[in-house]
N, C-alpha and C positions, 0 to 999 in steps of 0.2 A: 054661548056656553062659557066663554072666558069671563064675561061679566058676572054670571051666576056663581062661578067658582070663586072669584075674588070676593064677591059679596058674602059668600058662605064662610070664607076664611076670616074676613074682617069681623063677621058676627061671632065666630067662634073665639077669636082673640078678645073681643070686647066682653063676651060673657065670662071668659077666664079672668080678665082683669077685674071685672065686677065681683067675681067670687073671691079673688084674693083680697080685694079691698074690704069686702064684708068680713072675711076671716080675720083681718088685721084690726079693723075699726071697732067691731063689737067687743072683743075682750079689752081693747084699749079704753073704750068708754066705761066699761064696768070697773076697770082698775082706777081710773080717774075718779069715779064715784065713791070709791073706798078711801081715797086719799084724805079727805077732811076728817073722817072718823079715826083714821090712824093718827092724825095730828092731835085730835082731842084726847085719844088714849095716851099718847106720849106726854102731853101736858099734865095729865092726871097722875102718871106714874113717876115722871122725872122729879127729883128733889129740887126745890127752889133754893138758890143761893141766899144766905142770910147775911145781912150787913148790920152794923151797929154804929150809932152816932156817938162819938166821943169828943165832946167839947167842940162840936161843929164840924168835925172831920169824920168822914165815912170810911169804915174799915170792914173787912170781912170779919164775921163774928169770931171765928177761931182760926183764921188763916188756913182753913181746910180746903184743899183743891179737889178732894174726892167728889164733891157735889158736881163740879163741872165734868169730871170724868164719868160720873153716873149718868148725866144727861146724854152724853154721846153713846154710852153703853146701851141705854134703854132704846135710843133711836136705832142703833145697830141691830139689836135683838128683834125689835118690832118689824124693821124693814126686811130682815132675813125671813122671819115667819110669814109675813105677807107675800114675799116673793116665792117661797116654797109652795104655799097654798095656791097662789095664782098660777104658777107653772104646772102644778099637778092637775088643777081644774082645766087649764088650757090643753094639756096633753090628753086628758080624758075626753074632751069634746072634739079636738081637731087632730089627735094623733100626731103624725109627723108634719103637721101644717107649719111650714117655715114662716109664712105671713103672720100666722097667729102668734108665734114666738117673738117675731120682730115687733109686732104691735104691742105685745105685753111688755117687752123690754123698754121700748120707747115711752110707753105710758108710765111705767114704773119710775123711770128717771124724772119725768115731769111730776109724777105723784109724790116723789120724795121732797121736791121743792115746795109743793103745795102743803104737804103735811107739816113741814118745818114752819112755813109761814102761819098756818092755822094754830099750831101749838104755841108759837111765840106771841101771836095776837091774843090768844085766850089766857095766857099766863100773866104774871105781874108785869108792870111797866119797867122800863130801864131804870137803873139805879139813880140817874140824875133826876128823874121824875118821882120815883118812889121815896127818895130821901127828903123831899120838900115837906117841911112842917113836922118832921120827926123829932120828938123831944130828946134831950141829951140822955144818953144811956139806954135808949130804946133800940130795938131791932126791927128790921123790915126785910121783907122778901123782895128780890129783884128778878129781872127777866131771865128766863131760861134760854139757852142758845146752844147751837152745835159748834163746838170748837174745832173738831177735826172734820173737815169737809169731805173726807174720804168716806165717812159713814153714810153719806147721801147715796152712795152706790150700792148699799146693802140690798135694797129692794130689787133693782135690776139684776144684780148678781145672784140673788136667790131664785129669781125666775129662770135665768139661764142654767143654773146648777140643777134645779129640779127637772127642767125639760130634758137636758142632756142625760142625766142619770136614768130617767125613765125610759128614754129611747134606747140607751145602751143596755139596760137591764131587762127590758121586756120584749124588745124587738130584735131578736137575734137572727142573723141571716140563715136561710135554709141550708141544710147540709147537702153538698154536692154528692152525686152517686160515685162510689169508689170504682176506679178502673179495675178491670179484671187482670190479674197478674199474667205475665207472659207464660210462666210455667203451666198455669191452669189452662190457658188457651191451647197449648201444644199437647196436652194429655189426651190419650185415646179413650174412647168410650169403653167401659168395661164389657158391655154386651158384644161390641164388635170384636174385642179381644177374645172372648169366649167362642164366638162363632168362627173366628179364624182358626183357633186351636182345635175345634171339633171337626175340621174337614177330614174326609176320608181319603183313601189312596186314590180313588177315581177322581176326586176333586183336584188333588195335587197334580195328577197326570194331565188332566184336561187343561189346567192352568198353565202347565209347562208347555204343552203343544199349541197353546194359543186358541184352544177350542173350548166350547161350553161343556161343562161336565155332563149335562143332560145328553148331548150328542154322543159322548163317549160311552155312556151306559147303553144307549140304543144300539150302537155299533157292536158292542160285546154280545148283546142278545141275538142279533142277526147271525153273527159268526157261530154261536153255539147251536142255532137251529140248522145251519148248513152242515155243520159237522155231524149232527145227528142224522 
């Protein structure tokens, strides 16, 4: 019996672990599959820095740094949107599945690195390579890059934010039954109050003598017959 019980417990634990792993790995794999497309979208939307060749020296075209800021901003926006959508789909499929949420967050962190790598690889080469053979006075586009590394966390932050907001907004705890006030518990039943007030004289007399009112009424009838 002991061996069967231990085997059943071990089988239950292994099945639970497999279920948790499946709930974490399936959404993680789907998230990693989206990462390359997110990188391609970022490369298409992000503005490319423009450089100019002036007498053999390479400078920014107009010393405008907003292009680099725009690269980070686009990555931040795309990461947040991807995280919010992934968190919403994960909640819709697994509800309060903590393994699913952890799998999505971990995959989103790795997916941000993959998306940045894909976007940089598909974009223009670094300025050292792009400037080779550029005529004097001509402009050239150079590599896009993420300057603020904190934006790489936008995807996992979006997942966690979406998941937590959906749990807090849609899964409210059930209301507990309200306790009955002490005053209500001590109140007498209206019917019992009416019945007590409607007692006749015989009832009161019987209750005073400690006898049943029915016995008193029978005794009164016998006395009346004897007197007659």
